[in-house]
C-alpha positions as CSV (number, residue, x, y, z in Angstrom):
1,X,148.1,122.2,2.3
2,X,146.1,124.2,4.9
3,X,147.6,124.5,8.4
4,X,144.4,125.6,10.2
5,X,143.1,123.3,12.9
6,X,139.6,122.2,12.4
7,X,137.0,123.6,14.8
8,X,136.0,120.1,15.9
9,X,139.5,119.3,17.2
10,X,139.8,122.4,19.5
11,X,140.3,121.7,23.4
12,X,136.9,121.7,25.2
13,X,136.2,124.0,28.2
14,X,136.4,122.5,31.7
15,X,133.1,120.9,32.6
16,X,131.4,121.6,36.0
17,X,131.4,118.9,38.7
18,X,128.6,116.5,38.3
19,X,125.5,117.0,40.5
20,X,124.9,114.5,43.3
21,X,122.6,111.6,42.3
22,X,119.3,110.9,44.1
23,X,120.8,108.0,46.0
24,X,123.8,110.1,47.2
25,X,121.6,112.9,48.3
26,X,119.3,110.6,50.4
27,X,122.3,108.8,51.9
28,X,124.0,112.1,52.9
29,X,120.8,113.6,54.3
30,X,120.0,110.4,56.4
31,X,123.5,110.3,58.0
32,X,123.5,114.1,58.7
33,X,120.0,113.8,60.3
34,X,121.1,110.9,62.5
35,X,124.2,112.7,63.8
36,X,122.0,115.8,64.6
37,X,119.5,113.7,66.4
38,X,122.2,111.9,68.4
39,X,123.8,115.2,69.2
40,X,120.5,116.5,70.4
41,X,120.0,113.6,72.7
42,X,123.4,114.0,74.2
43,X,123.3,117.7,74.5
44,X,119.7,118.1,75.8
45,X,119.5,119.5,79.3
46,X,118.0,117.2,82.0
47,X,114.3,117.5,82.5
48,X,114.8,118.1,86.3
49,X,117.6,119.8,88.2
50,X,119.6,117.8,90.7
51,X,117.7,119.1,93.7
52,X,114.3,118.6,92.0
53,X,115.2,115.0,91.1
54,X,116.2,114.2,94.7
55,X,113.0,115.8,96.0
56,X,111.0,113.7,93.5
57,X,112.7,110.5,94.6
58,X,112.2,111.0,98.3
59,X,109.1,109.2,99.7
60,X,106.6,111.4,101.6
61,X,107.1,111.2,105.4
62,X,105.2,112.2,108.5
63,X,105.9,112.8,112.1
64,X,103.9,110.7,114.6
65,X,103.8,110.6,118.4
66,X,102.5,107.6,120.2
67,X,103.0,105.8,123.5
68,X,104.7,102.4,123.3
69,X,104.9,100.2,126.4
70,X,104.3,103.3,128.6
71,X,107.0,105.4,126.9
72,X,106.1,108.4,124.7
73,X,107.9,108.1,121.3
74,X,108.0,110.6,118.4
75,X,109.4,109.5,115.1
76,X,109.4,110.6,111.5
77,X,108.6,107.8,109.1
78,X,107.7,107.1,105.5
79,X,103.9,107.3,105.2
80,X,103.8,103.7,104.0
81,X,105.5,102.3,107.1
82,X,103.5,99.7,109.0
83,X,103.3,99.7,112.8
84,X,105.2,96.4,112.7
85,X,108.1,98.0,110.8
86,X,108.0,101.0,113.1
87,X,108.4,98.7,116.1
88,X,111.0,96.5,114.7
89,X,113.1,98.8,112.5
90,X,112.8,102.2,114.3
91,X,112.2,101.3,118.0
92,X,114.2,98.0,118.1
93,X,111.2,96.1,119.6
94,X,111.7,92.8,117.8
95,X,109.4,90.7,119.9
96,X,106.5,91.2,117.4
97,X,107.3,88.9,114.5
98,X,106.9,89.4,110.8
99,X,105.3,86.1,109.6
100,X,103.1,86.3,106.5
101,X,103.1,90.2,106.4
102,X,99.5,89.9,105.2
103,X,97.5,89.7,108.4
104,X,96.8,86.0,108.2
105,X,99.1,84.4,110.8
106,X,98.8,86.7,113.9
107,X,102.5,86.6,114.7
108,X,102.6,90.4,114.7
109,X,99.7,90.9,117.1
110,X,99.9,93.9,119.4
111,X,97.4,95.9,121.5
112,X,96.4,99.4,120.3
113,X,94.4,101.2,122.9
114,X,93.7,97.8,124.5
115,X,92.4,96.2,121.3
116,X,94.2,93.5,119.3
117,X,95.5,94.5,115.8
118,X,97.7,93.0,113.2
119,X,100.5,95.4,113.2
120,X,101.7,94.4,109.7
121,X,98.4,95.8,108.3
122,X,98.3,99.0,110.4
123,X,99.8,102.2,109.1
124,X,102.0,103.9,111.8
125,X,101.0,107.4,110.7
126,X,97.4,106.7,111.6
127,X,98.2,106.1,115.3
128,X,98.9,109.6,116.4
129,X,98.3,109.7,120.2
130,X,97.6,105.9,120.4
131,X,98.8,103.6,123.2
132,X,100.6,100.5,121.9
133,X,101.5,97.5,124.0
134,X,103.8,94.8,122.6
135,X,105.1,91.6,124.2
136,X,108.0,93.5,125.7
137,X,105.5,95.7,127.6
138,X,103.5,92.9,129.4
139,X,105.9,92.0,132.1
140,X,106.5,94.3,135.2
141,X,110.2,94.3,135.6
142,X,111.3,90.7,136.3
143,X,107.7,89.7,137.1
144,X,106.0,88.0,134.1
145,X,102.5,88.7,133.0
146,X,100.2,85.9,134.3
147,X,99.6,84.7,130.7
148,X,103.4,84.5,130.0
149,X,103.8,82.4,133.1
150,X,100.8,80.3,132.1
151,X,102.5,79.5,128.7
152,X,105.5,78.2,130.7
153,X,103.3,76.2,133.1
154,X,101.3,74.6,130.2
155,X,104.4,74.2,127.9
156,X,102.3,76.1,125.3
157,X,105.1,76.7,122.7
158,X,107.8,74.8,120.8
159,X,109.7,76.9,118.2
160,X,108.4,80.1,119.9
161,X,108.0,82.1,116.7
162,X,104.3,82.7,117.1
163,X,104.4,82.8,120.9
164,X,104.6,86.6,121.3
165,X,101.6,87.1,119.0
166,X,99.7,84.3,120.8
167,X,100.3,85.8,124.2
168,X,99.4,89.3,123.3
169,X,96.3,88.0,121.5
170,X,95.4,85.9,124.6
171,X,95.7,89.0,126.8
172,X,93.4,90.9,124.5
173,X,91.0,88.0,124.3
174,X,90.7,88.0,128.1
175,X,90.4,91.8,128.3
176,X,87.6,91.7,125.7
177,X,85.6,89.2,127.8
178,X,86.0,86.3,125.2
179,X,87.5,83.7,127.5
180,X,84.5,82.2,129.2
181,X,84.8,78.8,127.6
182,X,87.2,76.6,125.7
183,X,85.1,77.0,122.5
184,X,85.0,80.8,122.9
185,X,88.7,81.0,123.4
186,X,89.3,78.8,120.3
187,X,87.0,81.0,118.3
188,X,88.5,84.3,119.4
189,X,92.1,83.1,119.1
190,X,91.6,81.6,115.7
191,X,93.4,84.4,114.0
192,X,96.7,83.3,115.5
193,X,98.3,80.3,113.8
194,X,100.8,77.9,115.3
195,X,102.7,75.6,112.8
196,X,103.9,73.5,115.7
197,X,100.3,72.6,116.6
198,X,100.3,73.7,120.3
199,X,96.7,74.9,120.1
200,X,95.4,72.7,123.0
201,X,98.1,73.9,125.4
202,X,97.6,77.5,124.2
203,X,93.9,77.3,125.1
204,X,94.8,75.8,128.4
205,X,97.2,78.7,129.2
206,X,94.5,81.3,128.3
207,X,92.0,79.4,130.5
208,X,94.4,79.3,133.4
209,X,94.9,83.0,133.2
210,X,91.3,83.9,132.7
211,X,90.3,81.9,135.7
212,X,93.1,83.2,137.8
213,X,94.5,79.8,138.6
């Protein structure tokens, strides 16, 4: 009997590792790409340096000099600062009130170069060299302005919130020559609102002052 081993029964050579399937290739590529992208986001340098970022965040400011109640004041403010906020927040003159902050109530009325303005709508940086008079600047020492005294005489206020704007507006109304009659006073004081409804007595106070009584 032959002892030779048949060729078909010989040990096969080691087979190479199987190639990745299409599904395995796509999955591996997707994961690798995601890791690379995430790494790029983490490692990417900031678009701006620290100093540039601070400079970009700081609002633009300007230096403005104006005379407030007879005193020359020079301040540096954000260009968006209203005259009202300049007075209240920077100069500590809180007599002018912030009511509607939209120029509709008159509680913030002050005089700029002798004319009435709504300080909440007036940019401070536009008042270089201007003269501003607030309610705090009307009295002379302990002596009240005649219209301030008239408001007391006529009991022309209740809660008092609008009173500073009413008085400053009344002073402007008289200086402008618009206090010759009750109707004229009502017309030229119509921009100042009083939620307590003291309009009749306010008009009387302006009349008293205009007529020097």
